[in-house]
N, CA, C, O and the ligand as a Tripos MOL2 file, in Angstrom:
@<TRIPOS>MOLECULE
protein
  277   275    70     0     0
PROTEIN
NO_CHARGES

@<TRIPOS>ATOM
      1 N          39.6980   28.6220    7.0450 N.3       1 MET1
      2 CA         40.3930   27.3910    6.7170 C.3       1 MET1
      3 C          39.4770   26.1850    6.9300 C.2       1 MET1
      4 O          38.9270   25.9970    8.0150 O.2       1 MET1
      5 N          39.3280   25.4030    5.9260 N.am      2 ALA2
      6 CA         38.4400   24.2460    6.0110 C.3       2 ALA2
      7 C          38.9210   23.2750    7.0820 C.2       2 ALA2
      8 O          38.1130   22.6720    7.7880 O.2       2 ALA2
      9 N          40.2180   23.1250    7.2010 N.am      3 ARG3
     10 CA         40.7620   22.1740    8.1670 C.3       3 ARG3
     11 C          40.3690   22.5630    9.5900 C.2       3 ARG3
     12 O          40.0240   21.7110   10.4100 O.2       3 ARG3
     13 N          40.4280   23.8430    9.8600 N.am      4 LYS4
     14 CA         40.0940   24.2960   11.2020 C.3       4 LYS4
     15 C          38.6170   24.0760   11.4970 C.2       4 LYS4
     16 O          38.2480   23.6660   12.5970 O.2       4 LYS4
     17 N          37.7850   24.3500   10.5170 N.am      5 GLN5
     18 CA         36.3460   24.1710   10.7120 C.3       5 GLN5
     19 C          36.0150   22.6980   10.9760 C.2       5 GLN5
     20 O          35.1640   22.3870   11.8090 O.2       5 GLN5
     21 N          36.6800   21.8110   10.2720 N.am      6 ARG6
     22 CA         36.4100   20.3980   10.4830 C.3       6 ARG6
     23 C          36.8310   19.9830   11.8880 C.2       6 ARG6
     24 O          36.1550   19.1820   12.5320 O.2       6 ARG6
     25 N          37.9320   20.5220   12.3540 N.am      7 THR7
     26 CA         38.3750   20.2100   13.7070 C.3       7 THR7
     27 C          37.3460   20.6650   14.7200 C.2       7 THR7
     28 O          37.0510   19.9580   15.6840 O.2       7 THR7
     29 N          36.8060   21.8390   14.4980 N.am      8 PHE8
     30 CA         35.8000   22.3780   15.3910 C.3       8 PHE8
     31 C          34.5700   21.4580   15.4180 C.2       8 PHE8
     32 O          34.0380   21.1640   16.4890 O.2       8 PHE8
     33 N          34.1320   21.0170   14.2660 N.am      9 ALA9
     34 CA         32.9720   20.1200   14.2000 C.3       9 ALA9
     35 C          33.2710   18.7950   14.8850 C.2       9 ALA9
     36 O          32.4300   18.2490   15.5980 O.2       9 ALA9
     37 N          34.4530   18.2950   14.6650 N.am     10 ASP10
     38 CA         34.8600   17.0430   15.3260 C.3      10 ASP10
     39 C          34.8160   17.1710   16.8310 C.2      10 ASP10
     40 O          34.4000   16.2520   17.5360 O.2      10 ASP10
     41 N          35.2490   18.3180   17.3120 N.am     11 LYS11
     42 CA         35.2930   18.5140   18.7540 C.3      11 LYS11
     43 C          33.8860   18.5250   19.3340 C.2      11 LYS11
     44 O          33.6560   17.9740   20.4100 O.2      11 LYS11
     45 N          32.9660   19.1310   18.6470 N.am     12 ILE12
     46 CA         31.5820   19.1130   19.1030 C.3      12 ILE12
     47 C          31.0320   17.6790   19.1170 C.2      12 ILE12
     48 O          30.3210   17.2810   20.0390 O.2      12 ILE12
     49 N          31.3680   16.9370   18.1040 N.am     13 ALA13
     50 CA         30.8320   15.5850   17.9800 C.3      13 ALA13
     51 C          31.4240   14.6510   19.0370 C.2      13 ALA13
     52 O          30.7180   13.8030   19.5830 O.2      13 ALA13
     53 N          32.6860   14.8030   19.3180 N.am     14 LYS14
     54 CA         33.3780   13.8310   20.1520 C.3      14 LYS14
     55 C          33.6180   14.3150   21.5830 C.2      14 LYS14
     56 O          34.0510   13.5400   22.4360 O.2      14 LYS14
     57 N          33.3460   15.5600   21.8410 N.am     15 GLY15
     58 CA         33.6130   16.0560   23.1770 C.3      15 GLY15
     59 C          35.0430   16.5400   23.3250 C.2      15 GLY15
     60 O          35.7780   16.6580   22.3450 O.2      15 GLY15
     61 N          35.4210   16.8120   24.5400 N.am     16 THR16
     62 CA         36.7290   17.4000   24.7670 C.3      16 THR16
     63 C          37.8170   16.3430   24.8890 C.2      16 THR16
     64 O          37.5430   15.1450   24.9520 O.2      16 THR16
     65 N          39.0280   16.8070   24.9200 N.am     17 GLY17
     66 CA         40.1440   15.8980   25.1200 C.3      17 GLY17
     67 C          41.1390   16.0230   23.9910 C.2      17 GLY17
     68 O          40.7770   16.3960   22.8760 O.2      17 GLY17
     69 N          42.3660   15.7190   24.2660 N.am     18 PRO18
     70 CA         43.3800   15.7730   23.2070 C.3      18 PRO18
     71 C          43.0980   14.7550   22.1350 C.2      18 PRO18
     72 O          42.5950   13.6640   22.4040 O.2      18 PRO18
     73 N          43.4230   15.1200   20.9280 N.am     19 ARG19
     74 CA         43.0840   14.2480   19.8010 C.3      19 ARG19
     75 C          44.2740   13.3940   19.3750 C.2      19 ARG19
     76 O          44.1470   12.5210   18.5160 O.2      19 ARG19
     77 N          45.4200   13.6510   19.9770 N.am     20 GLY20
     78 CA         46.5450   12.7880   19.7380 C.3      20 GLY20
     79 C          47.3470   13.1460   18.5020 C.2      20 GLY20
     80 O          48.3150   12.4660   18.1640 O.2      20 GLY20
     81 N          46.9440   14.2140   17.8270 N.am     21 GLU21
     82 CA         47.6870   14.6190   16.6560 C.3      21 GLU21
     83 C          48.9600   15.3430   17.0760 C.2      21 GLU21
     84 O          48.9110   16.2480   17.9090 O.2      21 GLU21
     85 N          50.0770   14.9590   16.5200 N.am     22 LYS22
     86 CA         51.3350   15.5880   16.9220 C.3      22 LYS22
     87 C          51.8240   16.5620   15.8700 C.2      22 LYS22
     88 O          51.7000   16.3380   14.6660 O.2      22 LYS22
     89 N          52.3790   17.6420   16.3670 N.am     23 CYS23
     90 CA         52.9810   18.6340   15.4810 C.3      23 CYS23
     91 C          54.2470   18.0450   14.8520 C.2      23 CYS23
     92 O          55.0880   17.4930   15.5600 O.2      23 CYS23
     93 N          54.3860   18.1580   13.5380 N.am     24 PRO24
     94 CA         55.5840   17.6250   12.8930 C.3      24 PRO24
     95 C          56.8230   18.4490   13.1890 C.2      24 PRO24
     96 O          57.9430   17.9900   12.9630 O.2      24 PRO24
     97 N          56.6360   19.6530   13.6890 N.am     25 VAL25
     98 CA         57.7730   20.5360   13.9320 C.3      25 VAL25
     99 C          58.3690   20.3320   15.3140 C.2      25 VAL25
    100 O          59.5700   20.1000   15.4470 O.2      25 VAL25
    101 N          57.5350   20.4160   16.3390 N.am     26 CYS26
    102 CA         58.0520   20.3370   17.7020 C.3      26 CYS26
    103 C          57.7860   18.9900   18.3650 C.2      26 CYS26
    104 O          58.3810   18.6770   19.3960 O.2      26 CYS26
    105 N          56.8830   18.1780   17.7710 N.am     27 GLY27
    106 CA         56.6150   16.8490   18.3310 C.3      27 GLY27
    107 C          55.6370   16.8480   19.4770 C.2      27 GLY27
    108 O          55.3340   15.7870   20.0220 O.2      27 GLY27
    109 N          55.1340   18.0000   19.8590 N.am     28 GLU28
    110 CA         54.1470   18.0810   20.9310 C.3      28 GLU28
    111 C          52.7800   17.7020   20.3980 C.2      28 GLU28
    112 O          52.4770   17.9270   19.2260 O.2      28 GLU28
    113 N          51.9590   17.1300   21.2530 N.am     29 VAL29
    114 CA         50.5800   16.8630   20.8910 C.3      29 VAL29
    115 C          49.8510   18.1930   20.7290 C.2      29 VAL29
    116 O          49.9110   19.0610   21.5990 O.2      29 VAL29
    117 N          49.1770   18.3330   19.6200 N.am     30 ILE30
    118 CA         48.4560   19.5870   19.3670 C.3      30 ILE30
    119 C          47.1580   19.5940   20.1480 C.2      30 ILE30
    120 O          46.3530   18.6680   20.0480 O.2      30 ILE30
    121 N          46.9630   20.6410   20.9230 N.am     31 GLN31
    122 CA         45.7590   20.7800   21.7400 C.3      31 GLN31
    123 C          44.7920   21.7080   21.0340 C.2      31 GLN31
    124 O          45.1810   22.7420   20.4900 O.2      31 GLN31
    125 N          43.5350   21.3250   21.0500 N.am     32 SER32
    126 CA         42.4930   22.2450   20.5800 C.3      32 SER32
    127 C          41.8910   22.9010   21.8000 C.2      32 SER32
    128 O          41.3030   22.2350   22.6520 O.2      32 SER32
    129 N          42.0400   24.1970   21.8820 N.am     33 ILE33
    130 CA         41.5440   24.8950   23.0590 C.3      33 ILE33
    131 C          40.5880   26.0020   22.6300 C.2      33 ILE33
    132 O          40.6330   26.4760   21.4950 O.2      33 ILE33
    133 N          39.7330   26.4010   23.5470 N.am     34 MET34
    134 CA         38.8210   27.4930   23.2980 C.3      34 MET34
    135 C          39.4320   28.7670   23.8390 C.2      34 MET34
    136 O          39.7470   28.8730   25.0240 O.2      34 MET34
    137 N          39.5930   29.7300   22.9510 N.am     35 VAL35
    138 CA         40.1400   31.0160   23.3470 C.3      35 VAL35
    139 C          39.0200   32.0510   23.3250 C.2      35 VAL35
    140 O          38.2900   32.1770   22.3420 O.2      35 VAL35
    141 N          38.8990   32.7830   24.4190 N.am     36 ILE36
    142 CA         37.8550   33.8120   24.4880 C.3      36 ILE36
    143 C          38.4790   35.1670   24.2320 C.2      36 ILE36
    144 O          39.4190   35.5580   24.9240 O.2      36 ILE36
    145 N          37.9700   35.8850   23.2500 N.am     37 ARG37
    146 CA         38.5390   37.1860   22.9170 C.3      37 ARG37
    147 C          37.4540   38.2650   23.0370 C.2      37 ARG37
    148 O          36.3270   38.0890   22.5740 O.2      37 ARG37
    149 N          37.8180   39.3620   23.6560 N.am     38 PRO38
    150 CA         36.8960   40.4870   23.6670 C.3      38 PRO38
    151 C          36.9920   41.2710   22.3660 C.2      38 PRO38
    152 O          38.0660   41.3800   21.7740 O.2      38 PRO38
    153 N          35.8890   41.8030   21.9360 N.am     39 TYR39
    154 CA         35.9260   42.6910   20.7790 C.3      39 TYR39
    155 C          34.8650   43.7600   20.9460 C.2      39 TYR39
    156 O          33.9090   43.5970   21.7040 O.2      39 TYR39
    157 N          35.0470   44.8430   20.2360 N.am     40 LYS40
    158 CA         34.1330   45.9640   20.3570 C.3      40 LYS40
    159 C          33.2060   46.0120   19.1550 C.2      40 LYS40
    160 O          33.6480   45.9230   18.0100 O.2      40 LYS40
    161 N          31.9210   46.1520   19.4280 N.am     41 THR41
    162 CA         30.9730   46.1890   18.3090 C.3      41 THR41
    163 C          30.9590   47.5900   17.6900 C.2      41 THR41
    164 O          31.5840   48.5180   18.2040 O.2      41 THR41
    165 N          30.2440   47.7200   16.5920 N.am     42 ASP42
    166 CA         30.1220   49.0080   15.9210 C.3      42 ASP42
    167 C          29.4710   50.0520   16.8330 C.2      42 ASP42
    168 O          29.7180   51.2520   16.7080 O.2      42 ASP42
    169 N          28.6350   49.5620   17.7530 N.am     43 LYS43
    170 CA         27.9330   50.4890   18.6720 C.3      43 LYS43
    171 C          28.7580   50.8320   19.8930 C.2      43 LYS43
    172 O          28.3150   51.6020   20.7450 O.2      43 LYS43
    173 N          29.9470   50.2750   19.9890 N.am     44 GLY44
    174 CA         30.8310   50.5950   21.1030 C.3      44 GLY44
    175 C          30.6700   49.7000   22.3030 C.2      44 GLY44
    176 O          31.2360   49.9810   23.3600 O.2      44 GLY44
    177 N          29.8990   48.6080   22.1700 N.am     45 ASN45
    178 CA         29.7710   47.6630   23.2660 C.3      45 ASN45
    179 C          30.8490   46.5930   23.1850 C.2      45 ASN45
    180 O          31.3040   46.2270   22.1010 O.2      45 ASN45
    181 N          31.2430   46.1080   24.3330 N.am     46 TRP46
    182 CA         32.2160   45.0160   24.3570 C.3      46 TRP46
    183 C          31.4960   43.6860   24.3760 C.2      46 TRP46
    184 O          30.5630   43.4740   25.1500 O.2      46 TRP46
    185 N          31.9300   42.8260   23.5400 N.am     47 ARG47
    186 CA         31.3920   41.4720   23.4740 C.3      47 ARG47
    187 C          32.5620   40.4980   23.5350 C.2      47 ARG47
    188 O          33.7240   40.8900   23.4250 O.2      47 ARG47
    189 N          32.2360   39.2350   23.7090 N.am     48 PHE48
    190 CA         33.2750   38.1980   23.7150 C.3      48 PHE48
    191 C          32.9680   37.1710   22.6420 C.2      48 PHE48
    192 O          31.8130   36.8420   22.3720 O.2      48 PHE48
    193 N          34.0110   36.6890   22.0550 N.am     49 THR49
    194 CA         33.8320   35.6510   21.0510 C.3      49 THR49
    195 C          34.7100   34.4510   21.4130 C.2      49 THR49
    196 O          35.8260   34.6080   21.9080 O.2      49 THR49
    197 N          34.1950   33.2810   21.1630 N.am     50 ASN50
    198 CA         34.9740   32.0590   21.3860 C.3      50 ASN50
    199 C          35.6070   31.6290   20.0750 C.2      50 ASN50
    200 O          34.9890   31.6740   19.0110 O.2      50 ASN50
    201 N          36.8250   31.2210   20.1850 N.am     51 GLU51
    202 CA         37.5450   30.8220   18.9750 C.3      51 GLU51
    203 C          38.3410   29.5760   19.2840 C.2      51 GLU51
    204 O          39.0310   29.5120   20.3010 O.2      51 GLU51
    205 N          38.2530   28.5970   18.4260 N.am     52 MET52
    206 CA         39.0600   27.3980   18.6180 C.3      52 MET52
    207 C          40.4740   27.6620   18.1390 C.2      52 MET52
    208 O          40.6780   28.2010   17.0510 O.2      52 MET52
    209 N          41.4340   27.2900   18.9380 N.am     53 ALA53
    210 CA         42.8220   27.4420   18.5260 C.3      53 ALA53
    211 C          43.5400   26.1160   18.6800 C.2      53 ALA53
    212 O          43.3220   25.3850   19.6470 O.2      53 ALA53
    213 N          44.3840   25.8170   17.7310 N.am     54 ARG54
    214 CA         45.2020   24.6070   17.7980 C.3      54 ARG54
    215 C          46.5690   25.0380   18.2740 C.2      54 ARG54
    216 O          47.2530   25.8220   17.6170 O.2      54 ARG54
    217 N          46.9640   24.5170   19.4300 N.am     55 VAL55
    218 CA         48.1360   25.0440   20.0990 C.3      55 VAL55
    219 C          49.1490   23.9160   20.3530 C.2      55 VAL55
    220 O          48.8090   22.8460   20.8580 O.2      55 VAL55
    221 N          50.3980   24.1980   19.9830 N.am     56 CYS56
    222 CA         51.5160   23.3520   20.3770 C.3      56 CYS56
    223 C          52.6550   24.3040   20.7920 C.2      56 CYS56
    224 O          52.4530   25.5130   20.9060 O.2      56 CYS56
    225 N          53.8220   23.7530   21.0080 N.am     57 LYS57
    226 CA         54.9100   24.6160   21.4730 C.3      57 LYS57
    227 C          55.2380   25.7280   20.4690 C.2      57 LYS57
    228 O          55.6320   26.8310   20.8480 O.2      57 LYS57
    229 N          55.0650   25.4070   19.1710 N.am     58 CYS58
    230 CA         55.4380   26.3610   18.1280 C.3      58 CYS58
    231 C          54.6580   27.6820   18.2250 C.2      58 CYS58
    232 O          55.2120   28.7550   17.9890 O.2      58 CYS58
    233 N          53.3900   27.5920   18.5690 N.am     59 ASN59
    234 CA         52.5600   28.7780   18.4260 C.3      59 ASN59
    235 C          51.8020   29.1380   19.7020 C.2      59 ASN59
    236 O          50.8820   29.9550   19.6600 O.2      59 ASN59
    237 N          52.1760   28.5380   20.8390 N.am     60 SER60
    238 CA         51.3940   28.7730   22.0410 C.3      60 SER60
    239 C          51.3710   30.2390   22.4270 C.2      60 SER60
    240 O          50.3430   30.7480   22.8750 O.2      60 SER60
    241 N          52.5000   30.9250   22.2570 N.am     61 LYS61
    242 CA         52.5240   32.3540   22.6030 C.3      61 LYS61
    243 C          51.6030   33.1400   21.6980 C.2      61 LYS61
    244 O          50.8050   33.9520   22.1660 O.2      61 LYS61
    245 N          51.7110   32.9040   20.4020 N.am     62 GLU62
    246 CA         50.8830   33.6540   19.4610 C.3      62 GLU62
    247 C          49.3940   33.3210   19.6390 C.2      62 GLU62
    248 O          48.5400   34.2050   19.5770 O.2      62 GLU62
    249 N          49.1030   32.0540   19.8580 N.am     63 ALA63
    250 CA         47.6980   31.6320   19.9220 C.3      63 ALA63
    251 C          47.0040   32.2180   21.1380 C.2      63 ALA63
    252 O          45.8070   32.4980   21.0910 O.2      63 ALA63
    253 N          47.7290   32.4050   22.2140 N.am     64 LEU64
    254 CA         47.1100   32.8810   23.4450 C.3      64 LEU64
    255 C          47.2140   34.3890   23.6110 C.2      64 LEU64
    256 O          46.6380   34.9530   24.5420 O.2      64 LEU64
    257 N          47.9370   35.0390   22.7240 N.am     65 ALA65
    258 CA         48.0730   36.4900   22.8300 C.3      65 ALA65
    259 C          46.8100   37.1690   22.3180 C.2      65 ALA65
    260 O          46.0630   36.6140   21.5130 O.2      65 ALA65
    261 N          46.6010   38.3530   22.7960 N.am     66 ASP66
    262 CA         45.4620   39.1410   22.3090 C.3      66 ASP66
    263 C          45.7340   39.5870   20.8660 C.2      66 ASP66
    264 O          46.7760   40.1620   20.5510 O.2      66 ASP66
    265 N          44.7790   39.3050   20.0300 N.am     67 LYS67
    266 CA         44.9230   39.7180   18.6260 C.3      67 LYS67
    267 C          43.7520   40.5970   18.2740 C.2      67 LYS67
    268 O          42.6350   40.3320   18.7170 O.2      67 LYS67
    269 N          43.9660   41.6300   17.4950 N.am     68 PRO68
    270 CA         42.8390   42.4500   17.0230 C.3      68 PRO68
    271 C          41.9910   41.6350   16.0770 C.2      68 PRO68
    272 O          42.5190   40.8620   15.2780 O.2      68 PRO68
    273 N          40.6890   41.7970   16.1570 N.am     69 LEU69
    274 CA         39.7840   41.0500   15.2890 C.3      69 LEU69
    275 C          39.5630   41.7710   13.9860 C.2      69 LEU69
    276 O          38.8250   41.2860   13.1290 O.2      69 LEU69
    277 ZN         54.6700   22.5670   17.0540 Zn       70 ZN70
@<TRIPOS>BOND
     1     1     2 1
     2     2     3 1
     3     3     4 2
     4     3     5 am
     5     5     6 1
     6     6     7 1
     7     7     8 2
     8     7     9 am
     9     9    10 1
    10    10    11 1
    11    11    12 2
    12    11    13 am
    13    13    14 1
    14    14    15 1
    15    15    16 2
    16    15    17 am
    17    17    18 1
    18    18    19 1
    19    19    20 2
    20    19    21 am
    21    21    22 1
    22    22    23 1
    23    23    24 2
    24    23    25 am
    25    25    26 1
    26    26    27 1
    27    27    28 2
    28    27    29 am
    29    29    30 1
    30    30    31 1
    31    31    32 2
    32    31    33 am
    33    33    34 1
    34    34    35 1
    35    35    36 2
    36    35    37 am
    37    37    38 1
    38    38    39 1
    39    39    40 2
    40    39    41 am
    41    41    42 1
    42    42    43 1
    43    43    44 2
    44    43    45 am
    45    45    46 1
    46    46    47 1
    47    47    48 2
    48    47    49 am
    49    49    50 1
    50    50    51 1
    51    51    52 2
    52    51    53 am
    53    53    54 1
    54    54    55 1
    55    55    56 2
    56    55    57 am
    57    57    58 1
    58    58    59 1
    59    59    60 2
    60    59    61 am
    61    61    62 1
    62    62    63 1
    63    63    64 2
    64    63    65 am
    65    65    66 1
    66    66    67 1
    67    67    68 2
    68    67    69 am
    69    69    70 1
    70    70    71 1
    71    71    72 2
    72    71    73 am
    73    73    74 1
    74    74    75 1
    75    75    76 2
    76    75    77 am
    77    77    78 1
    78    78    79 1
    79    79    80 2
    80    79    81 am
    81    81    82 1
    82    82    83 1
    83    83    84 2
    84    83    85 am
    85    85    86 1
    86    86    87 1
    87    87    88 2
    88    87    89 am
    89    89    90 1
    90    90    91 1
    91    91    92 2
    92    91    93 am
    93    93    94 1
    94    94    95 1
    95    95    96 2
    96    95    97 am
    97    97    98 1
    98    98    99 1
    99    99   100 2
   100    99   101 am
   101   101   102 1
   102   102   103 1
   103   103   104 2
   104   103   105 am
   105   105   106 1
   106   106   107 1
   107   107   108 2
   108   107   109 am
   109   109   110 1
   110   110   111 1
   111   111   112 2
   112   111   113 am
   113   113   114 1
   114   114   115 1
   115   115   116 2
   116   115   117 am
   117   117   118 1
   118   118   119 1
   119   119   120 2
   120   119   121 am
   121   121   122 1
   122   122   123 1
   123   123   124 2
   124   123   125 am
   125   125   126 1
   126   126   127 1
   127   127   128 2
   128   127   129 am
   129   129   130 1
   130   130   131 1
   131   131   132 2
   132   131   133 am
   133   133   134 1
   134   134   135 1
   135   135   136 2
   136   135   137 am
   137   137   138 1
   138   138   139 1
   139   139   140 2
   140   139   141 am
   141   141   142 1
   142   142   143 1
   143   143   144 2
   144   143   145 am
   145   145   146 1
   146   146   147 1
   147   147   148 2
   148   147   149 am
   149   149   150 1
   150   150   151 1
   151   151   152 2
   152   151   153 am
   153   153   154 1
   154   154   155 1
   155   155   156 2
   156   155   157 am
   157   157   158 1
   158   158   159 1
   159   159   160 2
   160   159   161 am
   161   161   162 1
   162   162   163 1
   163   163   164 2
   164   163   165 am
   165   165   166 1
   166   166   167 1
   167   167   168 2
   168   167   169 am
   169   169   170 1
   170   170   171 1
   171   171   172 2
   172   171   173 am
   173   173   174 1
   174   174   175 1
   175   175   176 2
   176   175   177 am
   177   177   178 1
   178   178   179 1
   179   179   180 2
   180   179   181 am
   181   181   182 1
   182   182   183 1
   183   183   184 2
   184   183   185 am
   185   185   186 1
   186   186   187 1
   187   187   188 2
   188   187   189 am
   189   189   190 1
   190   190   191 1
   191   191   192 2
   192   191   193 am
   193   193   194 1
   194   194   195 1
   195   195   196 2
   196   195   197 am
   197   197   198 1
   198   198   199 1
   199   199   200 2
   200   199   201 am
   201   201   202 1
   202   202   203 1
   203   203   204 2
   204   203   205 am
   205   205   206 1
   206   206   207 1
   207   207   208 2
   208   207   209 am
   209   209   210 1
   210   210   211 1
   211   211   212 2
   212   211   213 am
   213   213   214 1
   214   214   215 1
   215   215   216 2
   216   215   217 am
   217   217   218 1
   218   218   219 1
   219   219   220 2
   220   219   221 am
   221   221   222 1
   222   222   223 1
   223   223   224 2
   224   223   225 am
   225   225   226 1
   226   226   227 1
   227   227   228 2
   228   227   229 am
   229   229   230 1
   230   230   231 1
   231   231   232 2
   232   231   233 am
   233   233   234 1
   234   234   235 1
   235   235   236 2
   236   235   237 am
   237   237   238 1
   238   238   239 1
   239   239   240 2
   240   239   241 am
   241   241   242 1
   242   242   243 1
   243   243   244 2
   244   243   245 am
   245   245   246 1
   246   246   247 1
   247   247   248 2
   248   247   249 am
   249   249   250 1
   250   250   251 1
   251   251   252 2
   252   251   253 am
   253   253   254 1
   254   254   255 1
   255   255   256 2
   256   255   257 am
   257   257   258 1
   258   258   259 1
   259   259   260 2
   260   259   261 am
   261   261   262 1
   262   262   263 1
   263   263   264 2
   264   263   265 am
   265   265   266 1
   266   266   267 1
   267   267   268 2
   268   267   269 am
   269   269   270 1
   270   270   271 1
   271   271   272 2
   272   271   273 am
   273   273   274 1
   274   274   275 1
   275   275   276 2
@<TRIPOS>SUBSTRUCTURE
     1 MET1         2 RESIDUE 1 A MET
     2 ALA2         6 RESIDUE 1 A ALA
     3 ARG3        10 RESIDUE 1 A ARG
     4 LYS4        14 RESIDUE 1 A LYS
     5 GLN5        18 RESIDUE 1 A GLN
     6 ARG6        22 RESIDUE 1 A ARG
     7 THR7        26 RESIDUE 1 A THR
     8 PHE8        30 RESIDUE 1 A PHE
     9 ALA9        34 RESIDUE 1 A ALA
    10 ASP10       38 RESIDUE 1 A ASP
    11 LYS11       42 RESIDUE 1 A LYS
    12 ILE12       46 RESIDUE 1 A ILE
    13 ALA13       50 RESIDUE 1 A ALA
    14 LYS14       54 RESIDUE 1 A LYS
    15 GLY15       58 RESIDUE 1 A GLY
    16 THR16       62 RESIDUE 1 A THR
    17 GLY17       66 RESIDUE 1 A GLY
    18 PRO18       70 RESIDUE 1 A PRO
    19 ARG19       74 RESIDUE 1 A ARG
    20 GLY20       78 RESIDUE 1 A GLY
    21 GLU21       82 RESIDUE 1 A GLU
    22 LYS22       86 RESIDUE 1 A LYS
    23 CYS23       90 RESIDUE 1 A CYS
    24 PRO24       94 RESIDUE 1 A PRO
    25 VAL25       98 RESIDUE 1 A VAL
    26 CYS26      102 RESIDUE 1 A CYS
    27 GLY27      106 RESIDUE 1 A GLY
    28 GLU28      110 RESIDUE 1 A GLU
    29 VAL29      114 RESIDUE 1 A VAL
    30 ILE30      118 RESIDUE 1 A ILE
    31 GLN31      122 RESIDUE 1 A GLN
    32 SER32      126 RESIDUE 1 A SER
    33 ILE33      130 RESIDUE 1 A ILE
    34 MET34      134 RESIDUE 1 A MET
    35 VAL35      138 RESIDUE 1 A VAL
    36 ILE36      142 RESIDUE 1 A ILE
    37 ARG37      146 RESIDUE 1 A ARG
    38 PRO38      150 RESIDUE 1 A PRO
    39 TYR39      154 RESIDUE 1 A TYR
    40 LYS40      158 RESIDUE 1 A LYS
    41 THR41      162 RESIDUE 1 A THR
    42 ASP42      166 RESIDUE 1 A ASP
    43 LYS43      170 RESIDUE 1 A LYS
    44 GLY44      174 RESIDUE 1 A GLY
    45 ASN45      178 RESIDUE 1 A ASN
    46 TRP46      182 RESIDUE 1 A TRP
    47 ARG47      186 RESIDUE 1 A ARG
    48 PHE48      190 RESIDUE 1 A PHE
    49 THR49      194 RESIDUE 1 A THR
    50 ASN50      198 RESIDUE 1 A ASN
    51 GLU51      202 RESIDUE 1 A GLU
    52 MET52      206 RESIDUE 1 A MET
    53 ALA53      210 RESIDUE 1 A ALA
    54 ARG54      214 RESIDUE 1 A ARG
    55 VAL55      218 RESIDUE 1 A VAL
    56 CYS56      222 RESIDUE 1 A CYS
    57 LYS57      226 RESIDUE 1 A LYS
    58 CYS58      230 RESIDUE 1 A CYS
    59 ASN59      234 RESIDUE 1 A ASN
    60 SER60      238 RESIDUE 1 A SER
    61 LYS61      242 RESIDUE 1 A LYS
    62 GLU62      246 RESIDUE 1 A GLU
    63 ALA63      250 RESIDUE 1 A ALA
    64 LEU64      254 RESIDUE 1 A LEU
    65 ALA65      258 RESIDUE 1 A ALA
    66 ASP66      262 RESIDUE 1 A ASP
    67 LYS67      266 RESIDUE 1 A LYS
    68 PRO68      270 RESIDUE 1 A PRO
    69 LEU69      274 RESIDUE 1 A LEU
    70 ZN70       277 GROUP 0 **** ****
């Protein structure tokens, strides 16, 4: 998603902190957080990947849950 990539770039440029964007559904300020997920490589080694997630009340459970890559 282009929107997500732009958010990620913005975060690098501006540093951390809430961006003040509010979810139109729940009205909560949307937080951009770094989620670390483990995944298994083709060789059977475990690695970790960082992923930016945009989290508000609507999706906090899904965003923080373990998802298969
Ligand atoms: Zn929401």
